[in-house]
N, C-alpha and C positions, 0 to 999 in steps of 0.2 A: 327132568324126571320127577313123576309124583311118587309120594311117601308109599302108595301101594303098589308100584312098581317096585321101588327099591326094596321094599319088603319080599315081593315076590322073588328078586331075585337073590336075596340072602344078604344084602348092605346091608349097613349101620349094625351088623350083629346080630340081627334078625334070621331067623331063617325060611321065613316065608308063611305063604299064606295057607295052613293046613286042609288038604283035602282038595284045592281047587286045581284043575288042570292049566298048562299054560294060555291057553286061549278064554281060560274061565277069570286068569289074572289080568289078564290084558283086558277085557270088557270094565274090571271092578276098576282097573287104573282110570280107564276112558269115563266111567262115569264120575270118578272121585274128581277128574280133572276138569269136567263139563258143572258139576256142582261148586267147585271154586271160581269160577267164572260165574258164576250165577248170583252171587252175593257175597259182599266183605265180612259181612257178620256169621254167617255160614263157613266162609273161609277161616276165621279165626277159630271158630269153634273147631272146626276138622284138626287146623295146627295144633292148638291144644289137645286134642284127643290122642291124636299121633307123639306129641310129647309125652303123656302121660302113657300111652301103650310101649313107649321106648324104656320108659323106666321100669325097672324089676321090683320084685315084691308084690306082699297080697294084696296092699293100701293103693297100689297107682289110678286105679278108678273110684275109690271111697271118696268120700265126702269130707272135705276139710271143713271141721267143726273146732269152733273156741274152746278153750276149757271154764268161759262165763257161760256158754250155751250147754255145757253138759250140765254146769252145775245148776243154772237155772233147772234144767227138766230133773233133774234128781230131786232139787228141792220142793218142786211140785207132787212129784211122786211122792215123798215123805210126807206131805200135808194133806194130800187127795188121802194116802194110806190110813193117817190118824184121823181124818175125821170119819172115814169108813169105820175105823174099828172103832171110834165113839159111837156110832150109830150104833152098831152091831150091840156092844155091850148095853147100851140104854133102852133099845127095844127088847133086848134081853130079860130085861127086868121084869 
């Protein structure tokens, strides 16, 4: 049974696909099954998506960014802000 069918039937603690008729849920499940058979990479991405969808919380689909990446972006923002401030102060005189 595919994840779309399980979701539509309320299995795994998920209430179902909102706003879809039973026929539409079956069509969605068939599409998902066909896509799973069409490629291994796509299947792994669909599995990852379904795992994240099963998680709760507001960050379930958020990108996972390391602290180092956040620090680099913050440093770049501070440096560019400093340069822009110096340019404005220098040109203003």
